[in-house]
mmCIF file of the N, C-alpha and C atoms, coordinates in Angstrom:
data_MODEL
# 
_entry.id   MODEL 
# 
loop_
_atom_site.group_PDB 
_atom_site.id 
_atom_site.type_symbol 
_atom_site.label_atom_id 
_atom_site.label_alt_id 
_atom_site.label_comp_id 
_atom_site.label_asym_id 
_atom_site.label_entity_id 
_atom_site.label_seq_id 
_atom_site.pdbx_PDB_ins_code 
_atom_site.Cartn_x 
_atom_site.Cartn_y 
_atom_site.Cartn_z 
_atom_site.occupancy 
_atom_site.B_iso_or_equiv 
_atom_site.pdbx_formal_charge 
_atom_site.auth_seq_id 
_atom_site.auth_comp_id 
_atom_site.auth_asym_id 
_atom_site.auth_atom_id 
_atom_site.pdbx_PDB_model_num 
ATOM 1   N N  . MET A 1 1  ? -6.930  3.246   -12.321 1.00 0.00 ? 1  MET A N  1 
ATOM 2   C CA . MET A 1 1  ? -6.656  3.139   -10.730 1.00 0.00 ? 1  MET A CA 1 
ATOM 3   C C  . MET A 1 1  ? -6.966  1.726   -10.359 1.00 0.00 ? 1  MET A C  1 
ATOM 4   N N  . ASP A 1 2  ? -5.735  1.313   -10.056 1.00 0.00 ? 2  ASP A N  1 
ATOM 5   C CA . ASP A 1 2  ? -6.227  0.049   -9.194  1.00 0.00 ? 2  ASP A CA 1 
ATOM 6   C C  . ASP A 1 2  ? -6.808  0.586   -7.701  1.00 0.00 ? 2  ASP A C  1 
ATOM 7   N N  . VAL A 1 3  ? -7.548  -0.410  -7.180  1.00 0.00 ? 3  VAL A N  1 
ATOM 8   C CA . VAL A 1 3  ? -8.102  -0.354  -5.764  1.00 0.00 ? 3  VAL A CA 1 
ATOM 9   C C  . VAL A 1 3  ? -7.114  -0.420  -4.829  1.00 0.00 ? 3  VAL A C  1 
ATOM 10  N N  . GLN A 1 4  ? -5.984  -1.216  -4.519  1.00 0.00 ? 4  GLN A N  1 
ATOM 11  C CA . GLN A 1 4  ? -4.929  -1.068  -4.087  1.00 0.00 ? 4  GLN A CA 1 
ATOM 12  C C  . GLN A 1 4  ? -3.865  0.196   -3.680  1.00 0.00 ? 4  GLN A C  1 
ATOM 13  N N  . ASP A 1 5  ? -4.126  1.224   -5.100  1.00 0.00 ? 5  ASP A N  1 
ATOM 14  C CA . ASP A 1 5  ? -3.576  2.644   -4.854  1.00 0.00 ? 5  ASP A CA 1 
ATOM 15  C C  . ASP A 1 5  ? -4.462  3.794   -3.885  1.00 0.00 ? 5  ASP A C  1 
ATOM 16  N N  . LYS A 1 6  ? -5.443  2.695   -3.835  1.00 0.00 ? 6  LYS A N  1 
ATOM 17  C CA . LYS A 1 6  ? -6.212  4.405   -2.613  1.00 0.00 ? 6  LYS A CA 1 
ATOM 18  C C  . LYS A 1 6  ? -5.970  4.104   -1.055  1.00 0.00 ? 6  LYS A C  1 
ATOM 19  N N  . MET A 1 7  ? -5.794  2.465   -1.200  1.00 0.00 ? 7  MET A N  1 
ATOM 20  C CA . MET A 1 7  ? -5.220  2.348   0.301   1.00 0.00 ? 7  MET A CA 1 
ATOM 21  C C  . MET A 1 7  ? -4.043  1.834   1.006   1.00 0.00 ? 7  MET A C  1 
ATOM 22  N N  . GLU A 1 8  ? -4.238  2.279   2.426   1.00 0.00 ? 8  GLU A N  1 
ATOM 23  C CA . GLU A 1 8  ? -2.687  1.863   2.836   1.00 0.00 ? 8  GLU A CA 1 
ATOM 24  C C  . GLU A 1 8  ? -2.284  0.532   2.823   1.00 0.00 ? 8  GLU A C  1 
ATOM 25  N N  . GLY A 1 9  ? -3.398  -0.105  2.746   1.00 0.00 ? 9  GLY A N  1 
ATOM 26  C CA . GLY A 1 9  ? -3.130  -1.696  3.332   1.00 0.00 ? 9  GLY A CA 1 
ATOM 27  C C  . GLY A 1 9  ? -4.665  -2.375  3.183   1.00 0.00 ? 9  GLY A C  1 
ATOM 28  N N  . PHE A 1 10 ? -4.599  -3.948  3.030   1.00 0.00 ? 10 PHE A N  1 
ATOM 29  C CA . PHE A 1 10 ? -5.840  -4.823  3.253   1.00 0.00 ? 10 PHE A CA 1 
ATOM 30  C C  . PHE A 1 10 ? -5.167  -6.171  3.513   1.00 0.00 ? 10 PHE A C  1 
ATOM 31  N N  . ALA A 1 11 ? -6.385  -6.847  3.791   1.00 0.00 ? 11 ALA A N  1 
ATOM 32  C CA . ALA A 1 11 ? -5.911  -7.984  4.084   1.00 0.00 ? 11 ALA A CA 1 
ATOM 33  C C  . ALA A 1 11 ? -6.720  -9.206  3.777   1.00 0.00 ? 11 ALA A C  1 
ATOM 34  N N  . GLU A 1 12 ? -6.688  -9.962  3.179   1.00 0.00 ? 12 GLU A N  1 
ATOM 35  C CA . GLU A 1 12 ? -7.671  -10.797 2.385   1.00 0.00 ? 12 GLU A CA 1 
ATOM 36  C C  . GLU A 1 12 ? -8.655  -11.659 3.664   1.00 0.00 ? 12 GLU A C  1 
ATOM 37  N N  . VAL A 1 13 ? -9.697  -12.326 3.421   1.00 0.00 ? 13 VAL A N  1 
ATOM 38  C CA . VAL A 1 13 ? -10.339 -12.610 4.498   1.00 0.00 ? 13 VAL A CA 1 
ATOM 39  C C  . VAL A 1 13 ? -9.909  -14.278 5.117   1.00 0.00 ? 13 VAL A C  1 
ATOM 40  N N  . PRO A 1 14 ? -9.864  -14.948 5.925   1.00 0.00 ? 14 PRO A N  1 
ATOM 41  C CA . PRO A 1 14 ? -9.363  -15.958 6.591   1.00 0.00 ? 14 PRO A CA 1 
ATOM 42  C C  . PRO A 1 14 ? -10.234 -17.063 5.388   1.00 0.00 ? 14 PRO A C  1 
ATOM 43  N N  . GLY A 1 15 ? -9.372  -18.274 5.114   1.00 0.00 ? 15 GLY A N  1 
ATOM 44  C CA . GLY A 1 15 ? -10.506 -19.098 4.653   1.00 0.00 ? 15 GLY A CA 1 
ATOM 45  C C  . GLY A 1 15 ? -10.652 -19.034 2.689   1.00 0.00 ? 15 GLY A C  1 
ATOM 46  N N  . HIS A 1 16 ? -9.812  -17.753 2.372   1.00 0.00 ? 16 HIS A N  1 
ATOM 47  C CA . HIS A 1 16 ? -10.225 -17.814 0.786   1.00 0.00 ? 16 HIS A CA 1 
ATOM 48  C C  . HIS A 1 16 ? -8.442  -17.815 0.683   1.00 0.00 ? 16 HIS A C  1 
ATOM 49  N N  . SER A 1 17 ? -8.495  -18.176 -0.578  1.00 0.00 ? 17 SER A N  1 
ATOM 50  C CA . SER A 1 17 ? -6.851  -18.818 -0.729  1.00 0.00 ? 17 SER A CA 1 
ATOM 51  C C  . SER A 1 17 ? -7.138  -17.978 -2.636  1.00 0.00 ? 17 SER A C  1 
ATOM 52  N N  . PRO A 1 18 ? -6.190  -17.042 -2.412  1.00 0.00 ? 18 PRO A N  1 
ATOM 53  C CA . PRO A 1 18 ? -4.941  -17.374 -1.856  1.00 0.00 ? 18 PRO A CA 1 
ATOM 54  C C  . PRO A 1 18 ? -4.453  -16.427 -0.744  1.00 0.00 ? 18 PRO A C  1 
ATOM 55  N N  . ARG A 1 19 ? -4.446  -16.545 0.192   1.00 0.00 ? 19 ARG A N  1 
ATOM 56  C CA . ARG A 1 19 ? -4.362  -15.814 1.655   1.00 0.00 ? 19 ARG A CA 1 
ATOM 57  C C  . ARG A 1 19 ? -3.134  -14.397 0.826   1.00 0.00 ? 19 ARG A C  1 
ATOM 58  N N  . GLU A 1 20 ? -3.507  -13.237 0.918   1.00 0.00 ? 20 GLU A N  1 
ATOM 59  C CA . GLU A 1 20 ? -2.751  -12.243 0.656   1.00 0.00 ? 20 GLU A CA 1 
ATOM 60  C C  . GLU A 1 20 ? -2.727  -11.062 1.761   1.00 0.00 ? 20 GLU A C  1 
ATOM 61  N N  . ILE A 1 21 ? -1.920  -9.994  1.797   1.00 0.00 ? 21 ILE A N  1 
ATOM 62  C CA . ILE A 1 21 ? -1.806  -9.158  2.359   1.00 0.00 ? 21 ILE A CA 1 
ATOM 63  C C  . ILE A 1 21 ? -1.007  -8.236  1.677   1.00 0.00 ? 21 ILE A C  1 
ATOM 64  N N  . TYR A 1 22 ? -1.504  -6.878  1.570   1.00 0.00 ? 22 TYR A N  1 
ATOM 65  C CA . TYR A 1 22 ? -1.231  -5.781  0.414   1.00 0.00 ? 22 TYR A CA 1 
ATOM 66  C C  . TYR A 1 22 ? -0.635  -4.848  1.385   1.00 0.00 ? 22 TYR A C  1 
ATOM 67  N N  . ILE A 1 23 ? 0.496   -3.845  1.731   1.00 0.00 ? 23 ILE A N  1 
ATOM 68  C CA . ILE A 1 23 ? 1.000   -2.840  2.163   1.00 0.00 ? 23 ILE A CA 1 
ATOM 69  C C  . ILE A 1 23 ? 1.081   -1.568  1.278   1.00 0.00 ? 23 ILE A C  1 
ATOM 70  N N  . ASP A 1 24 ? 1.062   -0.490  1.184   1.00 0.00 ? 24 ASP A N  1 
ATOM 71  C CA . ASP A 1 24 ? 1.590   0.712   0.242   1.00 0.00 ? 24 ASP A CA 1 
ATOM 72  C C  . ASP A 1 24 ? 2.870   0.502   0.475   1.00 0.00 ? 24 ASP A C  1 
ATOM 73  N N  . PRO A 1 25 ? 4.022   0.270   -0.298  1.00 0.00 ? 25 PRO A N  1 
ATOM 74  C CA . PRO A 1 25 ? 5.458   0.438   -0.181  1.00 0.00 ? 25 PRO A CA 1 
ATOM 75  C C  . PRO A 1 25 ? 5.807   1.500   0.004   1.00 0.00 ? 25 PRO A C  1 
ATOM 76  N N  . THR A 1 26 ? 4.734   2.767   -0.628  1.00 0.00 ? 26 THR A N  1 
ATOM 77  C CA . THR A 1 26 ? 5.193   4.285   -0.353  1.00 0.00 ? 26 THR A CA 1 
ATOM 78  C C  . THR A 1 26 ? 5.058   4.951   1.084   1.00 0.00 ? 26 THR A C  1 
ATOM 79  N N  . LEU A 1 27 ? 4.200   4.505   1.911   1.00 0.00 ? 27 LEU A N  1 
ATOM 80  C CA . LEU A 1 27 ? 4.236   4.296   3.229   1.00 0.00 ? 27 LEU A CA 1 
ATOM 81  C C  . LEU A 1 27 ? 5.874   4.689   3.933   1.00 0.00 ? 27 LEU A C  1 
ATOM 82  N N  . SER A 1 28 ? 5.883   5.424   5.004   1.00 0.00 ? 28 SER A N  1 
ATOM 83  C CA . SER A 1 28 ? 6.825   5.588   5.736   1.00 0.00 ? 28 SER A CA 1 
ATOM 84  C C  . SER A 1 28 ? 7.430   4.410   6.382   1.00 0.00 ? 28 SER A C  1 
ATOM 85  N N  . PRO A 1 29 ? 8.354   4.230   7.011   1.00 0.00 ? 29 PRO A N  1 
ATOM 86  C CA . PRO A 1 29 ? 8.703   3.357   7.700   1.00 0.00 ? 29 PRO A CA 1 
ATOM 87  C C  . PRO A 1 29 ? 7.907   2.679   8.656   1.00 0.00 ? 29 PRO A C  1 
ATOM 88  N N  . ARG A 1 30 ? 7.993   3.575   9.496   1.00 0.00 ? 30 ARG A N  1 
ATOM 89  C CA . ARG A 1 30 ? 6.982   3.396   10.780  1.00 0.00 ? 30 ARG A CA 1 
ATOM 90  C C  . ARG A 1 30 ? 5.622   3.452   10.827  1.00 0.00 ? 30 ARG A C  1 
ATOM 91  N N  . LYS A 1 31 ? 4.692   3.852   9.750   1.00 0.00 ? 31 LYS A N  1 
ATOM 92  C CA . LYS A 1 31 ? 3.524   4.060   9.165   1.00 0.00 ? 31 LYS A CA 1 
ATOM 93  C C  . LYS A 1 31 ? 3.704   2.447   8.361   1.00 0.00 ? 31 LYS A C  1 
ATOM 94  N N  . PHE A 1 32 ? 4.444   1.768   7.674   1.00 0.00 ? 32 PHE A N  1 
ATOM 95  C CA . PHE A 1 32 ? 4.442   0.602   7.050   1.00 0.00 ? 32 PHE A CA 1 
ATOM 96  C C  . PHE A 1 32 ? 4.263   -0.236  8.453   1.00 0.00 ? 32 PHE A C  1 
ATOM 97  N N  . LEU A 1 33 ? 5.196   -0.474  9.115   1.00 0.00 ? 33 LEU A N  1 
ATOM 98  C CA . LEU A 1 33 ? 4.801   -1.231  10.332  1.00 0.00 ? 33 LEU A CA 1 
ATOM 99  C C  . LEU A 1 33 ? 3.895   -1.251  11.331  1.00 0.00 ? 33 LEU A C  1 
ATOM 100 N N  . ASN A 1 34 ? 2.984   -0.133  11.249  1.00 0.00 ? 34 ASN A N  1 
ATOM 101 C CA . ASN A 1 34 ? 2.274   -0.102  12.182  1.00 0.00 ? 34 ASN A CA 1 
ATOM 102 C C  . ASN A 1 34 ? 0.873   -0.838  11.054  1.00 0.00 ? 34 ASN A C  1 
ATOM 103 N N  . ARG A 1 35 ? 0.693   -0.288  9.680   1.00 0.00 ? 35 ARG A N  1 
ATOM 104 C CA . ARG A 1 35 ? -0.411  -1.009  8.971   1.00 0.00 ? 35 ARG A CA 1 
ATOM 105 C C  . ARG A 1 35 ? 0.072   -2.285  8.751   1.00 0.00 ? 35 ARG A C  1 
ATOM 106 N N  . ALA A 1 36 ? 1.146   -2.922  8.678   1.00 0.00 ? 36 ALA A N  1 
ATOM 107 C CA . ALA A 1 36 ? 1.838   -4.667  8.585   1.00 0.00 ? 36 ALA A CA 1 
ATOM 108 C C  . ALA A 1 36 ? 1.132   -5.155  10.343  1.00 0.00 ? 36 ALA A C  1 
ATOM 109 N N  . CYS A 1 37 ? 1.458   -4.217  11.011  1.00 0.00 ? 37 CYS A N  1 
ATOM 110 C CA . CYS A 1 37 ? 0.700   -5.036  11.996  1.00 0.00 ? 37 CYS A CA 1 
ATOM 111 C C  . CYS A 1 37 ? -0.713  -5.169  12.260  1.00 0.00 ? 37 CYS A C  1 
ATOM 112 N N  . HIS A 1 38 ? -1.379  -4.160  11.488  1.00 0.00 ? 38 HIS A N  1 
ATOM 113 C CA . HIS A 1 38 ? -2.592  -3.711  11.210  1.00 0.00 ? 38 HIS A CA 1 
ATOM 114 C C  . HIS A 1 38 ? -3.524  -5.107  10.434  1.00 0.00 ? 38 HIS A C  1 
ATOM 115 N N  . GLU A 1 39 ? -2.738  -4.986  9.206   1.00 0.00 ? 39 GLU A N  1 
ATOM 116 C CA . GLU A 1 39 ? -3.288  -6.241  8.263   1.00 0.00 ? 39 GLU A CA 1 
ATOM 117 C C  . GLU A 1 39 ? -3.489  -7.750  8.377   1.00 0.00 ? 39 GLU A C  1 
ATOM 118 N N  . ALA A 1 40 ? -1.951  -7.497  9.413   1.00 0.00 ? 40 ALA A N  1 
ATOM 119 C CA . ALA A 1 40 ? -1.675  -9.474  9.903   1.00 0.00 ? 40 ALA A CA 1 
ATOM 120 C C  . ALA A 1 40 ? -2.699  -9.839  10.942  1.00 0.00 ? 40 ALA A C  1 
ATOM 121 N N  . MET A 1 41 ? -3.373  -8.631  11.860  1.00 0.00 ? 41 MET A N  1 
ATOM 122 C CA . MET A 1 41 ? -4.521  -8.917  12.261  1.00 0.00 ? 41 MET A CA 1 
ATOM 123 C C  . MET A 1 41 ? -5.439  -9.081  12.149  1.00 0.00 ? 41 MET A C  1 
ATOM 124 N N  . HIS A 1 42 ? -6.028  -8.314  11.172  1.00 0.00 ? 42 HIS A N  1 
ATOM 125 C CA . HIS A 1 42 ? -7.203  -8.511  10.435  1.00 0.00 ? 42 HIS A CA 1 
ATOM 126 C C  . HIS A 1 42 ? -7.111  -9.880  9.552   1.00 0.00 ? 42 HIS A C  1 
ATOM 127 N N  . ALA A 1 43 ? -5.795  -10.474 8.998   1.00 0.00 ? 43 ALA A N  1 
ATOM 128 C CA . ALA A 1 43 ? -5.901  -11.646 8.213   1.00 0.00 ? 43 ALA A CA 1 
ATOM 129 C C  . ALA A 1 43 ? -6.278  -12.867 9.119   1.00 0.00 ? 43 ALA A C  1 
ATOM 130 N N  . GLU A 1 44 ? -5.930  -12.488 10.079  1.00 0.00 ? 44 GLU A N  1 
ATOM 131 C CA . GLU A 1 44 ? -5.890  -13.634 11.630  1.00 0.00 ? 44 GLU A CA 1 
ATOM 132 C C  . GLU A 1 44 ? -7.166  -14.081 12.295  1.00 0.00 ? 44 GLU A C  1 
ATOM 133 N N  . ASP A 1 45 ? -8.119  -12.859 12.187  1.00 0.00 ? 45 ASP A N  1 
ATOM 134 C CA . ASP A 1 45 ? -9.127  -12.846 12.464  1.00 0.00 ? 45 ASP A CA 1 
ATOM 135 C C  . ASP A 1 45 ? -10.279 -11.676 12.107  1.00 0.00 ? 45 ASP A C  1 
ATOM 136 N N  . LYS A 1 46 ? -11.177 -12.108 11.312  1.00 0.00 ? 46 LYS A N  1 
ATOM 137 C CA . LYS A 1 46 ? -11.917 -11.109 10.420  1.00 0.00 ? 46 LYS A CA 1 
ATOM 138 C C  . LYS A 1 46 ? -12.908 -10.487 11.407  1.00 0.00 ? 46 LYS A C  1 
ATOM 139 N N  . ASP A 1 47 ? -13.242 -11.507 12.668  1.00 0.00 ? 47 ASP A N  1 
ATOM 140 C CA . ASP A 1 47 ? -14.362 -10.579 13.652  1.00 0.00 ? 47 ASP A CA 1 
ATOM 141 C C  . ASP A 1 47 ? -13.940 -9.569  14.548  1.00 0.00 ? 47 ASP A C  1 
ATOM 142 N N  . VAL A 1 48 ? -12.514 -9.137  15.059  1.00 0.00 ? 48 VAL A N  1 
ATOM 143 C CA . VAL A 1 48 ? -12.320 -8.979  15.893  1.00 0.00 ? 48 VAL A CA 1 
ATOM 144 C C  . VAL A 1 48 ? -12.475 -7.567  14.802  1.00 0.00 ? 48 VAL A C  1 
ATOM 145 N N  . PRO A 1 49 ? -13.549 -6.375  15.729  1.00 0.00 ? 49 PRO A N  1 
ATOM 146 C CA . PRO A 1 49 ? -13.850 -4.852  15.967  1.00 0.00 ? 49 PRO A CA 1 
ATOM 147 C C  . PRO A 1 49 ? -12.362 -3.978  14.955  1.00 0.00 ? 49 PRO A C  1 
ATOM 148 N N  . GLU A 1 50 ? -12.930 -3.415  14.289  1.00 0.00 ? 50 GLU A N  1 
ATOM 149 C CA . GLU A 1 50 ? -11.750 -2.201  13.836  1.00 0.00 ? 50 GLU A CA 1 
ATOM 150 C C  . GLU A 1 50 ? -11.142 -1.825  15.056  1.00 0.00 ? 50 GLU A C  1 
ATOM 151 N N  . GLN A 1 51 ? -11.678 -1.045  15.761  1.00 0.00 ? 51 GLN A N  1 
ATOM 152 C CA . GLN A 1 51 ? -11.720 -0.436  17.077  1.00 0.00 ? 51 GLN A CA 1 
ATOM 153 C C  . GLN A 1 51 ? -10.273 -1.139  18.185  1.00 0.00 ? 51 GLN A C  1 
ATOM 154 N N  . VAL A 1 52 ? -10.529 -2.416  18.059  1.00 0.00 ? 52 VAL A N  1 
ATOM 155 C CA . VAL A 1 52 ? -9.987  -3.394  18.680  1.00 0.00 ? 52 VAL A CA 1 
ATOM 156 C C  . VAL A 1 52 ? -8.705  -3.396  17.756  1.00 0.00 ? 52 VAL A C  1 
ATOM 157 N N  . ILE A 1 53 ? -8.361  -3.880  16.641  1.00 0.00 ? 53 ILE A N  1 
ATOM 158 C CA . ILE A 1 53 ? -7.380  -3.806  15.856  1.00 0.00 ? 53 ILE A CA 1 
ATOM 159 C C  . ILE A 1 53 ? -6.637  -2.612  15.765  1.00 0.00 ? 53 ILE A C  1 
ATOM 160 N N  . GLU A 1 54 ? -7.357  -1.437  15.887  1.00 0.00 ? 54 GLU A N  1 
ATOM 161 C CA . GLU A 1 54 ? -6.341  0.002   15.460  1.00 0.00 ? 54 GLU A CA 1 
ATOM 162 C C  . GLU A 1 54 ? -6.166  0.355   16.784  1.00 0.00 ? 54 GLU A C  1 
ATOM 163 N N  . ARG A 1 55 ? -6.462  -0.282  17.488  1.00 0.00 ? 55 ARG A N  1 
ATOM 164 C CA . ARG A 1 55 ? -5.664  -0.073  19.514  1.00 0.00 ? 55 ARG A CA 1 
ATOM 165 C C  . ARG A 1 55 ? -4.031  -1.191  19.525  1.00 0.00 ? 55 ARG A C  1 
ATOM 166 N N  . ARG A 1 56 ? -4.252  -2.314  18.704  1.00 0.00 ? 56 ARG A N  1 
ATOM 167 C CA . ARG A 1 56 ? -3.406  -3.661  19.185  1.00 0.00 ? 56 ARG A CA 1 
ATOM 168 C C  . ARG A 1 56 ? -2.406  -3.091  18.147  1.00 0.00 ? 56 ARG A C  1 
ATOM 169 N N  . ALA A 1 57 ? -2.608  -2.697  17.303  1.00 0.00 ? 57 ALA A N  1 
ATOM 170 C CA . ALA A 1 57 ? -1.854  -2.549  15.671  1.00 0.00 ? 57 ALA A CA 1 
ATOM 171 C C  . ALA A 1 57 ? -0.940  -1.465  16.418  1.00 0.00 ? 57 ALA A C  1 
ATOM 172 N N  . ASP A 1 58 ? -2.134  -0.382  17.482  1.00 0.00 ? 58 ASP A N  1 
ATOM 173 C CA . ASP A 1 58 ? -0.726  0.801   17.603  1.00 0.00 ? 58 ASP A CA 1 
ATOM 174 C C  . ASP A 1 58 ? 0.280   0.588   18.488  1.00 0.00 ? 58 ASP A C  1 
ATOM 175 N N  . SER A 1 59 ? -0.025  -0.339  19.566  1.00 0.00 ? 59 SER A N  1 
ATOM 176 C CA . SER A 1 59 ? 1.081   -0.922  20.947  1.00 0.00 ? 59 SER A CA 1 
ATOM 177 C C  . SER A 1 59 ? 1.422   -1.989  20.117  1.00 0.00 ? 59 SER A C  1 
ATOM 178 N N  . LEU A 1 60 ? 1.568   -2.897  18.945  1.00 0.00 ? 60 LEU A N  1 
ATOM 179 C CA . LEU A 1 60 ? 2.639   -3.617  18.883  1.00 0.00 ? 60 LEU A CA 1 
ATOM 180 C C  . LEU A 1 60 ? 3.197   -2.682  17.904  1.00 0.00 ? 60 LEU A C  1 
ATOM 181 N N  . ALA A 1 61 ? 2.732   -2.223  17.049  1.00 0.00 ? 61 ALA A N  1 
ATOM 182 C CA . ALA A 1 61 ? 3.494   -1.305  15.956  1.00 0.00 ? 61 ALA A CA 1 
ATOM 183 C C  . ALA A 1 61 ? 4.773   -0.401  17.220  1.00 0.00 ? 61 ALA A C  1 
ATOM 184 N N  . ARG A 1 62 ? 4.402   0.305   18.138  1.00 0.00 ? 62 ARG A N  1 
ATOM 185 C CA . ARG A 1 62 ? 5.473   0.959   18.732  1.00 0.00 ? 62 ARG A CA 1 
ATOM 186 C C  . ARG A 1 62 ? 6.616   0.423   19.283  1.00 0.00 ? 62 ARG A C  1 
ATOM 187 N N  . TRP A 1 63 ? 5.797   -1.018  20.111  1.00 0.00 ? 63 TRP A N  1 
ATOM 188 C CA . TRP A 1 63 ? 6.891   -1.947  20.942  1.00 0.00 ? 63 TRP A CA 1 
ATOM 189 C C  . TRP A 1 63 ? 7.994   -2.432  19.710  1.00 0.00 ? 63 TRP A C  1 
ATOM 190 N N  . LEU A 1 64 ? 7.513   -2.291  18.607  1.00 0.00 ? 64 LEU A N  1 
ATOM 191 C CA . LEU A 1 64 ? 8.364   -3.140  17.416  1.00 0.00 ? 64 LEU A CA 1 
ATOM 192 C C  . LEU A 1 64 ? 9.442   -2.023  17.363  1.00 0.00 ? 64 LEU A C  1 
ATOM 193 N N  . TRP A 1 65 ? 9.129   -0.805  17.307  1.00 0.00 ? 65 TRP A N  1 
ATOM 194 C CA . TRP A 1 65 ? 9.432   0.123   16.804  1.00 0.00 ? 65 TRP A CA 1 
ATOM 195 C C  . TRP A 1 65 ? 11.068  0.528   17.975  1.00 0.00 ? 65 TRP A C  1 
ATOM 196 N N  . ARG A 1 66 ? 10.470  0.216   19.393  1.00 0.00 ? 66 ARG A N  1 
ATOM 197 C CA . ARG A 1 66 ? 11.195  0.522   20.337  1.00 0.00 ? 66 ARG A CA 1 
ATOM 198 C C  . ARG A 1 66 ? 12.491  -0.640  20.178  1.00 0.00 ? 66 ARG A C  1 
ATOM 199 N N  . LEU A 1 67 ? 12.105  -2.173  19.873  1.00 0.00 ? 67 LEU A N  1 
ATOM 200 C CA . LEU A 1 67 ? 13.127  -2.408  19.912  1.00 0.00 ? 67 LEU A CA 1 
ATOM 201 C C  . LEU A 1 67 ? 14.096  -2.819  18.633  1.00 0.00 ? 67 LEU A C  1 
ATOM 202 N N  . GLY A 1 68 ? 13.914  -1.861  17.936  1.00 0.00 ? 68 GLY A N  1 
ATOM 203 C CA . GLY A 1 68 ? 14.651  -1.485  16.602  1.00 0.00 ? 68 GLY A CA 1 
ATOM 204 C C  . GLY A 1 68 ? 14.360  -2.336  15.161  1.00 0.00 ? 68 GLY A C  1 
ATOM 205 N N  . TYR A 1 69 ? 13.164  -2.625  15.315  1.00 0.00 ? 69 TYR A N  1 
ATOM 206 C CA . TYR A 1 69 ? 12.430  -2.988  13.452  1.00 0.00 ? 69 TYR A CA 1 
ATOM 207 C C  . TYR A 1 69 ? 12.239  -2.066  13.184  1.00 0.00 ? 69 TYR A C  1 
ATOM 208 N N  . ARG A 1 70 ? 13.152  -2.480  11.426  1.00 0.00 ? 70 ARG A N  1 
ATOM 209 C CA . ARG A 1 70 ? 13.531  -1.000  10.911  1.00 0.00 ? 70 ARG A CA 1 
ATOM 210 C C  . ARG A 1 70 ? 13.029  -1.531  9.064   1.00 0.00 ? 70 ARG A C  1 
ATOM 211 N N  . ARG A 1 71 ? 12.441  -1.000  8.163   1.00 0.00 ? 71 ARG A N  1 
ATOM 212 C CA . ARG A 1 71 ? 12.347  -2.030  6.860   1.00 0.00 ? 71 ARG A CA 1 
ATOM 213 C C  . ARG A 1 71 ? 13.525  -1.345  6.157   1.00 0.00 ? 71 ARG A C  1 
# 
């Protein structure tokens, strides 16, 4: 089993090539949106604490969902 099969998503560290974000395609649309926000924030700045990323991703995903974003 590949490491990607065990997690909802991951982001490569900035400065490494190629930069890659993986999101589990089997997640529900709402969970996928949240995980996409979360991993994009990690990709943008690896030094932000996980707790801050979680809070910001939750907030952004809720806002996008209310705007009608659907996968």
